N, C-alpha and C positions, 0 to 999 in steps of 0.2 A: 539477568533481571528475573527470568522465569524461576530459577532456583531460589533466588532471594524471596520472591513473593510467596513461593510454596512454603519456605521455612518460616517466614515472618507472619504471613497472613493466611496461610492454608491454600494459597492459589488465587486465581482470578476467575470471575464468572463471565466477564465480558472483555473482548478484545475489539477495539475500534481501529480499523485500518483507515487512516486519513492522511497518509503521506503523499506528497506531491511536489513536483518541481516543474518549472517552465524554463528550460535551458535555451530554447530557441527564442530569438527576439520577438516581442509582441508584433502581431501582424504578419508573421512569416507565412509563406504559402506552404501547404502540406508537402507538396512535391519538391520543395527546396530544402527540407530539413536534412541535415547531414547524418550519415550513419552513426558516427560517434555520439552525436546528440541523442539519437534514438536509443542507443545502447545504454547510455548513462541514465536516460529517463526510465527505461525498463528496469534498470537496477534498483531504482528507488520505488517506483510505482508497483512493479510486479514482484520482484525478488524480495523487496522489503516486506510486503504484505505476506508473502508465502513464508518468509523467515519467521515472522511473528507467529503465524499459525503453527509452524513446526515447533516453536518454543513453548507455546501455551496450550495447544490442543491436547497433548498427552495428559496433562493434569485435569483438564475438563473431562476427558474420557474416564479417567480414574474416579472422579467424583460423580460421574454420570450426569453432569450439567455444565452448560456453558453456551455462549453465543459469540459468533463472529459477526461484526457489523462492518460492512465496507461502505465508506463514504466517498462521494465524489463531488467535485465542484463544477461550476459552469465551464471551466477551462477544458474539462474532459468531454464536453458535448461535441459531437461531430459537426453540429451546425455552427460551431465557433471556428471551424477550420476554414481558412481561405484557400480556395482552389483556383482562383483566376489570377 
């Protein structure tokens, strides 16, 4: 996608990282979330965002302009985690 946008449009100026998943059941307690669920969640929320940056930031640097916007939802708030 990064190569296509470079060729077709001259690149992108803004990347919005807004990927998220909720793989554990609603209302799950933080201490009960299984390791495989945490790994899968990190793959989307962390590695996905970093992967987009790795793909698009080099073009932004070449053009000497660009912005990365990281968006979060209410689900990412620590206050939404159940600990009891």
